[in-house]
C-alpha positions, 0 to 999 in steps of 0.5 A: 221836654221838647227839643225842636230842630229846624235845620237848613243848609241854605235856609231852604229845607226846614226841619223840626224835631221833638222829644218828651214834651211836658212843661207846665202842664203843657204838651206839644203833641205829634201825630206819631211818635218821634224817633227816640221819644216816648209814647206821649210825644207826638208831632203834627207837620203840614203836608206842604214842603217848606211849611212847618206847623207845630200843634201845641196843646196848652192846659189840655187838649181844648187849648190848641195853638198851631205855630208856623215857623219860617227860616230864610237866608236873605242874602245880604239883606236883599241888596244883591237883587233888584226888589230884594227888600220887597221880596223879603217882605212878600215872603214873610207875608205869604208864609204868615209865619209866627216865628221867623229866623233870618240869616245875613242881616247886616244892619248896614250903616247902623240901620236896624234891619229887623226894625225896618222890616217890623215897621214895613209889616206894621204899615201893612197891618201885620204885627211882629216883634223883634230886636236888633241882633249883634250878629247876622242871625235875626228873629221876628215873632208874632208873640211878644219877646220876653228877653233876648240874647246873642252868643257865638253865631246864634241869637235867641228869643224867649216867648211865652204862649199861655203857660209855655216858655219857648226859647227860639234860636236863629243861627248862621254858621261858618261858611268856610271849609265847605267840605260838601264841595269835595265829593263834587270836585271843588275846593270848599274855600276857593270854590275852584275845581280840584286838580284830581277831580272829586274827593270822596274820601270820608276822612278827607271830607270830615277833616276839612269839615271839622276845621270849620267853626260849625261843630264848635258852634253846635256844641255851644248851642247844645250846652246853652239849650240844655240850660233852658231845658232844665228850666222846663222851656221848649227849644226850637233851633232854626238856621242856615248851617252851611253843612248838610244833614248826615241823613241826606248823605246815606247809602240810599243817596250816595249815587244821587245829587252829585254825592259820587258814592260818598256816605258822610256822617256830617258832624254838626247834624250828628251832634244834634241827633246824638243829643236827641234832636230829630230831623223833621223830614224823617218824622212821618 
């Protein structure tokens, strides 16, 4: 069964994963075996950064579908900057994505923001489906949405492509206790400089990080997704997680990007890795 994970700290980097994909005689194939997967699990990724193409073969190799997935934090519906709304529309159009996950959708003044997006795009001849989410994570899809639901900090939509059911999750996790600021010399709640400079103690970093709601949210996602996996659904998770990937804070990167020597097994991404989700950037 496919497990797909598109992870982003600030909805900039896009990650994707996959494991043992078989559902209703449908196979998602990759070019090379994914970590921990069996030999019939392959992935095809676009060479371009910030672009995510998935090849899905339905009912045999002659029925290939390529999904392009896009995730973006729209910064309070784009109201902070002049022309923000038009910028969001232009970004969606430029990516030509099939599945889109947005963070910081507030539905100000009880106006359904994704409905507004869909109408604007439709007026330009571009068809998307959506629904009003009750949290600030939202979804647009080129495929009809069969059903949708919200829980914790996630929204999810079920779509069907030929004989394949896909549960697409969009999440925006807790921003507080941003422990990745500590090694850089700042407090993760007040954003002020630390009196004693950078704190690279792993116990301090993880203690601060785990006081946030992010790890608990990921546990809730994993449990919910497992129910869908048990129904032979494919799973795609996208979002602004407000927490780095543990694979980006390794021995190889400890002296880069102001890590100041810290090697950190960040909890949320570790939970996903330990549940079989893979980091797309590591699949070559």
